[in-house]
C-alpha positions in Angstrom: -20.2 -2.5 11.9 -18.0 -3.5 14.8 -14.3 -3.0 14.5 -12.4 -6.1 13.6 -10.5 -8.0 16.3 -6.7 -8.1 16.1 -6.9 -11.7 14.7 -9.4 -10.5 12.1 -7.2 -7.6 11.2 -4.2 -9.8 10.9 -6.1 -11.9 8.3 -7.6 -9.0 6.5 -11.2 -9.8 7.6 -13.3 -6.7 7.9 -10.5 -4.4 6.8 -9.9 -2.5 3.6 -9.0 -4.9 0.9 -5.5 -4.6 -0.6 -5.5 -2.7 -3.8 -3.1 -2.4 -6.7 -2.9 -1.1 -10.2 -5.7 -2.1 -12.5 -3.2 -3.3 -15.1 -1.6 -5.9 -12.7 -3.1 -9.3 -12.8 -2.5 -11.3 -9.6 -0.6 -14.6 -10.0 -2.7 -17.4 -8.6 -1.1 -20.6 -7.2 -2.0 -24.2 -8.3 -4.2 -24.4 -5.2 -6.3 -21.5 -6.2 -6.7 -22.9 -9.7 -7.9 -26.3 -8.4 -10.5 -24.6 -6.1 -11.7 -22.5 -9.1 -12.0 -25.5 -11.4 -13.8 -27.5 -8.7 -16.3 -24.6 -8.3 -16.9 -24.5 -12.1 -17.6 -28.2 -12.1 -20.3 -27.8 -9.4 -21.9 -25.0 -11.3 -22.1 -27.0 -14.4 -23.9 -29.9 -12.6 -26.4 -27.4 -11.1 -27.0 -25.8 -14.5 -27.7 -29.3 -16.0 -30.2 -30.1 -13.3 -32.0 -26.8 -13.8 -32.2 -27.4 -17.5 -33.7 -30.9 -17.0 -36.1 -30.2 -14.1 -37.5 -26.7 -14.6 -40.8 -26.7 -16.6 -40.1 -24.3 -19.4 -43.7 -24.3 -20.6 -45.3 -24.0 -24.0 -45.6 -20.7 -26.0 -49.1 -20.4 -24.7 -48.1 -20.9 -21.1 -49.4 -24.6 -20.8 -47.7 -27.5 -19.1 -44.5 -28.7 -20.8 -45.3 -32.4 -20.0 -44.4 -34.9 -17.3 -41.7 -34.1 -14.8 -38.2 -35.4 -15.5 -36.6 -37.4 -12.7 -33.9 -35.4 -10.8 -30.5 -37.0 -11.0 -28.7 -37.5 -7.7 -26.0 -34.8 -7.2 -22.5 -35.9 -6.6 -21.0 -35.3 -3.2 -18.5 -32.4 -3.3 -15.9 -32.3 -0.6 -15.5 -29.0 1.3 -12.7 -26.7 0.1 -9.7 -26.0 2.3 -9.6 -22.5 3.8 -8.1 -19.9 1.5 -6.5 -18.0 4.3 -4.4 -19.4 7.2 -6.5 -19.7 10.3 -5.7 -18.3 13.8 -6.3 -19.6 17.2 -5.0 -18.5 20.6 -4.4 -22.1 21.5 -1.9 -22.6 18.7 1.5 -23.5 20.1 4.3 -21.0 19.9 7.7 -21.9 18.3 10.6 -22.7 20.5 13.2 -19.9 20.1 16.1 -22.4 19.9 14.3 -24.5 17.3 13.3 -21.4 15.3 16.9 -20.1 15.4 18.2 -23.5 14.1 15.7 -23.4 11.3 16.4 -19.8 10.2 20.2 -19.6 10.8 21.3 -21.2 7.5 18.7 -19.1 5.5 19.8 -15.9 7.1 23.4 -16.8 6.2 22.6 -17.3 2.5 25.3 -15.8 0.3 22.8 -13.7 -1.7 22.0 -11.7 1.5 25.6 -10.9 2.2 27.2 -10.4 5.7 25.0 -7.5 6.9 21.7 -9.3 7.9 19.6 -8.1 10.8 16.5 -10.0 11.8 13.8 -10.1 14.5 10.9 -12.5 15.0 8.2 -11.8 17.6 5.3 -13.9 18.9 2.2 -11.6 18.4 0.2 -13.2 21.2 2.8 -12.9 24.0 5.2 -10.2 22.7 8.1 -12.6 23.2 11.1 -12.0 21.0 11.8 -15.4 19.4 14.8 -14.3 17.3 17.1 -11.3 17.6 20.0 -11.1 15.2 21.5 -7.6 15.6 17.9 -6.3 15.7 18.8 -3.1 17.5 21.6 -2.1 15.1 20.5 0.6 12.7 20.4 -0.5 9.1 19.5 1.0 5.8 15.8 0.1 5.6 14.9 0.9 1.9 11.1 0.9 1.5 10.4 -0.9 4.8 10.8 2.7 6.2 7.4 3.4 4.7 6.0 1.5 7.7 7.2 4.4 9.9 5.6 7.0 7.7 2.4 5.0 7.6 2.3 4.7 11.4 3.0 8.4 11.8 0.2 9.4 9.4 -2.3 7.1 11.1 -1.5 8.4 14.6 -1.0 12.1 13.7 -3.6 12.7 10.9 -6.0 9.9 11.9 -7.3 7.1 9.6 -10.4 9.1 8.5 -8.7 12.4 7.6 -8.7 13.4 3.9 -6.5 15.7 1.8 -8.1 18.6 0.0 -7.5 20.0 -3.5 -9.1 23.3 -4.5 -9.6 25.5 -7.5 -9.9 29.3 -6.8 -10.6 32.3 -9.0 -7.4 33.9 -10.2 -6.3 37.5 -10.1 -7.4 38.2 -13.7 -10.5 37.4 -15.7 -10.3 34.0 -17.3 -7.7 32.8 -14.8 -8.2 29.9 -12.4 -5.8 28.6 -9.8 -5.3 24.9 -9.0 -4.2 24.8 -5.3 -2.4 21.6 -4.5 -3.2 20.1 -1.1 -0.5 17.4 -1.3 -2.8 14.7 -2.7 -0.8 13.0 -5.4 -3.7 10.5 -6.1 -5.8 13.2 -7.9 -6.8 11.3 -11.1 -7.0 12.3 -14.8 -9.3 9.3 -15.3 -12.6 8.4 -13.7 -12.1 6.1 -11.9 -8.4 6.2 -11.2 -6.4 3.5 -12.8 -4.0 3.2 -9.8 -5.7 4.6 -6.7 -9.3 3.3 -6.1 -11.4 6.0 -4.4 -9.2 8.9 -5.6 -10.8 12.2 -6.5 -10.8 13.3 -10.2 -9.8 16.3 -12.2 -13.1 15.9 -14.1 -15.0 16.5 -10.8 -13.0 19.7 -10.2 -13.6 20.9 -13.8 -17.4 20.3 -13.5 -17.5 22.3 -10.3 -15.5 25.1 -11.9 -17.7 25.3 -14.9 -20.8 25.5 -12.7 -19.3 28.2 -10.5 -18.1 30.5 -13.3 -20.5 33.0 -14.8 -22.0 31.6 -18.0 -19.9 32.2 -21.0 -16.7 33.0 -19.0 -13.8 31.6 -21.0 -10.8 30.1 -19.1 -7.6 31.3 -20.7 -5.0 30.6 -18.0 -4.4 28.0 -15.4 -2.1 28.8 -12.5 -0.7 25.9 -10.4 -0.1 26.7 -6.7 2.2 24.1 -5.0 3.2 26.4 -2.2 2.0 24.0 0.5 5.2 22.1 0.2 8.6 23.8 0.6 12.2 23.2 0.1 14.1 21.0 -2.4 12.1 18.7 -4.6 14.3 15.8 -4.0 15.9 14.5 -0.7 19.5 14.3 0.3 20.6 10.8 -0.5 18.5 10.4 -3.5 20.5 9.6 -6.6 20.5 11.8 -9.7 18.4 9.3 -11.6 15.8 8.8 -8.9 13.5 11.6 -9.9 12.0 11.3 -12.4 12.1 7.6 -12.8 9.7 4.7 -12.8 9.5 4.9 -9.0 9.9 8.5 -8.0 9.3 12.1 -9.0 10.0 15.6 -7.7 7.8 16.0 -4.6 5.3 18.8 -5.1 2.0 19.6 -3.5 0.2 19.4 -6.8 0.3 16.2 -8.9 -1.9 13.8 -10.8 -1.9 10.0 -10.9 1.0 9.8 -8.5 3.1 12.1 -10.7 2.9 9.6 -13.5 3.5 10.8 -17.1 0.3 9.0 -18.1 -2.4 7.3 -16.0 -1.8 3.7 -15.2 1.8 3.6 -16.4 5.0 3.5 -14.4 7.1 6.4 -15.7 7.0 9.4 -13.4 7.1 13.0 -14.5 9.7 15.7 -13.9 7.0 18.4 -13.8 4.1 17.1 -11.7 2.6 20.5 -11.1 2.4 21.6 -14.7 1.0 18.2 -15.6 -1.8 18.7 -13.1 -2.5 22.1 -14.5 -2.6 20.8 -18.1 -5.0 18.1 -17.0 -7.3 20.7 -15.5 -7.2 22.8 -18.7 -8.1 19.8 -20.8 -10.9 18.8 -18.5 -12.2 22.4 -18.8 -12.3 22.0 -22.5 -9.4 24.5 -23.1 -6.3 22.4 -23.7 -4.6 25.3 -25.3 -4.9 27.5 -22.2 -1.6 28.8 -20.7 -0.5 26.7 -17.7 2.0 28.3 -15.3 3.3 28.0 -11.8 2.3 30.6 -9.3 0.3 31.3 -6.2 -3.4 31.9 -5.5 -4.6 35.4 -4.7 -5.2 35.9 -1.0 -8.9 36.5 -1.4 -9.6 34.2 -4.4 -13.1 32.7 -4.3 -13.2 28.9 -4.1 -14.7 27.5 -7.3 -14.2 23.7 -6.6 -13.1 21.3 -4.0 -12.4 17.6 -3.9 -11.2 15.3 -1.1 -8.8 12.4 -1.2 -9.7 8.9 0.0 -9.2 8.5 3.8 -5.7 8.4 5.1 -6.2 4.7 6.0 -6.7 4.0 2.3 -3.8 6.2 1.3 -1.6 4.4 3.8 -2.7 1.0 2.3 -1.9 2.2 -1.2 1.5 3.6 -0.3 2.5 0.3 1.4 1.1 -2.2 -1.1 2.4 -0.4 -4.1 5.5 0.8 -2.3 4.6 4.2 -3.7 7.4 6.7 -2.9 5.6 9.8 -4.1 2.5 9.0 -2.0 4.6 8.2 1.1 6.5 11.5 0.8 3.2 13.4 0.6 1.9 11.7 3.7 5.2 12.5 5.5 4.8 16.2 4.6 1.3 16.2 6.0 2.6 14.7 9.2 5.1 17.6 9.4 2.4 20.2 8.8 0.1 18.7 11.4 3.0 18.9 13.9 3.9 22.5 13.1 7.0 21.7 11.2 8.0 22.8 7.7 6.7 20.8 4.8 10.2 19.9 3.6 12.1 16.6 3.5 13.8 17.6 6.8 10.5 18.6 8.4 8.8 15.4 7.3 11.7 13.2 8.6 11.5 15.0 12.0 7.7 14.8 12.1 7.7 11.0 11.4 10.4 10.5 14.1 8.5 12.5 16.7 5.3 10.8 15.9 6.8 7.4 16.3 8.4 8.4 19.6 5.1 10.0 20.9 3.3 6.8 20.1 5.5 5.1 22.7 8.2 3.4 20.5 11.9 3.4 21.1 13.5 5.5 18.4 17.1 4.9 19.5 19.2 4.6 16.3 16.5 6.0 14.0 17.7 8.5 11.4 15.6 9.6 8.5 16.2 11.9 5.6 12.9 11.3 3.8 9.5 9.6 4.2 9.8 6.8 1.6 13.1 5.0 2.4 14.6 6.0 -0.9 17.4 8.0 0.8 20.6 6.1 1.2 21.2 7.8 4.6 18.1 6.5 6.3 18.8 4.2 9.3 16.2 2.1 11.2 16.7 -0.8 13.6 14.7 -3.9 12.5 13.5 -4.1 16.1 11.5 -0.9 15.6 9.9 -2.3 12.5 8.9 -5.4 14.4 7.6 -3.4 17.4 5.4 -1.4 15.0 4.0 -4.4 13.3 3.4 -6.2 16.7 1.5 -3.3 18.1 -0.6 -3.2 14.9 -1.3 -7.0 15.0 -1.9 -7.5 18.7 -4.3 -4.6 19.2 -2.2 -2.8 21.7 -2.1 0.3 19.4 -5.6 0.4 17.8 -4.6 3.4 15.6 -2.0 1.2 13.9 -4.3 -1.6 12.8 -4.7 0.0 9.4 -1.1 -0.8 8.7 -2.0 -4.4 8.1 -4.2 -4.1 5.0 -1.4 -2.4 3.2 1.0 -5.4 3.6 1.3 -7.2 0.3 0.1 -10.8 0.2 2.7 -13.2 -1.0 1.8 -14.6 -4.4 -1.3 -12.4 -4.7 -0.9 -8.6 -4.8 1.2 -5.5 -4.4 5.0 -5.9 -4.5 4.7 -9.6 -3.5 2.4 -10.5 -6.4 5.0 -12.6 -8.0 6.9 -13.7 -4.9 6.6 -16.0 -2.0 4.0 -18.6 -3.0 6.3 -21.3 -4.6 6.4 -23.4 -1.4 3.3 -25.7 -1.4 3.7 -26.1 2.3 2.9 -22.5 2.8 -0.8 -21.8 3.3 -2.2 -19.1 1.0 -2.3 -15.7 2.7 0.1 -16.9 5.4 2.8 -14.3 4.6 2.1 -10.6 4.3 4.9 -8.1 4.2 6.4 -4.8 3.2 9.3 -5.1 0.8 12.3 -2.9 0.6 14.9 -2.7 -2.2 17.8 -0.4 -2.9 21.2 -1.1 -4.4 22.7 -3.6 -2.1 19.8 -3.4 0.3 16.9 -6.0 0.5 14.3 -6.1 3.3 11.0 -7.8 4.2 8.9 -7.0 7.2 5.5 -8.2 8.0 3.3 -10.9 9.5 3.2 -14.7 9.1 1.0 -17.4 10.4 2.8 -20.7 11.2 1.7 -24.1 10.2 0.3 -24.5 13.7 -1.7 -21.3 13.3 0.5 -19.1 15.5 0.7 -15.4 14.4 4.3 -14.0 14.3 5.8 -10.7 13.2 9.1 -10.7 11.4 11.6 -8.1 10.0 14.7 -9.0 8.0 17.0 -6.5 6.3 20.2 -7.2 4.5 22.0 -3.9 3.8 25.3 -5.3 2.4 24.1 -7.7 -0.2 25.7 -8.6 -3.5 24.2 -7.4 -6.7 21.9 -10.3 -7.6 18.4 -8.8 -6.8 16.4 -11.9 -7.7 18.7 -14.2 -5.6 18.4 -11.8 -2.6 14.6 -11.7 -2.9 14.4 -15.4 -3.2 16.5 -15.7 0.0 14.2 -13.4 1.9 11.2 -15.3 0.6 12.7 -18.5 1.8 13.0 -17.0 5.4 9.3 -16.0 5.3 8.3 -19.4 3.9 10.3 -21.2 6.6 8.5 -19.3 9.3 5.1 -20.1 7.7 6.0 -23.8 7.5 7.6 -24.0 10.9 6.3 -25.7 14.0 9.8 -25.2 15.4 9.1 -27.0 18.7 
């Protein structure tokens, strides 16, 4: 299959479909409900015609009788496109008109005084709006765009992460060797990460590899691939474990969640993974301890993660801090740096610079944006997204499927589709939220069909989270509805 064009990538055509937790039901707009109801009406008419026209026959297979006249089908008007269209002939907004449209929205009280913003025309690279765009700001989770770009350019979109089980030093002992894949699943399939490897697969391989009748009495968990502190400088005392983060270890299951498909994260991801393996082996009472694999231990089982492109998509769409930190550690390892928070931050920074981007003002303490000390200019976020959208950096195109679609999935599932003037799928973005920090960075297609990239971060906002999110959504909606000429 040919690679998608930049325009196709921007719209999500021919790319990996955005994914999310199986327990989240996307919120559909009134437009989508009307399209759905119209389709059901057409199907009902077709079914009636089939019932009246098709000769059902007699029990003996004879003719059912004279044919029934076919009623004339009603004319059904064509449906409007579900996604916003693109054309290179679409007019670009005038910078002055765009500034006039956005200025009052960017000055909304809910965003506070510290608002930085950039808007770029994807087709020309022209900067249409620059409001303190080169000043470093606290990025919150928009920093995951940097980690995602570093993983794609350093590891490659097709790379996978390996988890192994090896024979232990004593009879009846097996060692789960973490490879930094936090998506390893206790369920088959995973409830959160489509395409993830499973503990059941590991266990089946172990049982086949062990001599018949060999009982497993002890599971050792080796998380030595990652080093250093388990939480980053600048993380709060309540950040790990919480509903959004956990201690970062090389061995974990279900994104370090306490239970598959739920939000609460564990304070002991490695031991949870070992216990999951013991249960899958049919020995839930076996001892589970932390340790290291013997140097010459025979490999009993191996599983591979989904490709890095899919992991990047999941880390962005779900704003998954644990997965983002794991990817950042692998960037560090690939660049010969320690697999620590400091090494990961340096590795991501070096990767972004080596890819040709200006890293002036960039300061990172982690790979997820959870650290309060992170600093990123919004101009850098806009540059990354522009390169991904215009095709000038083909390795970055896999950033785009991970952008949540407003009103449909990911962290924008319940945001951004209230304006009826905004075409479905027109706004796709990465969110960012910390105490007093709110960000949105992504792509938008204007009412004229012109693709733009935007990045807005308010890092001195008052405490009303919903009001700040609504203010950012209003900026994105204004861009989508804007001719601005």
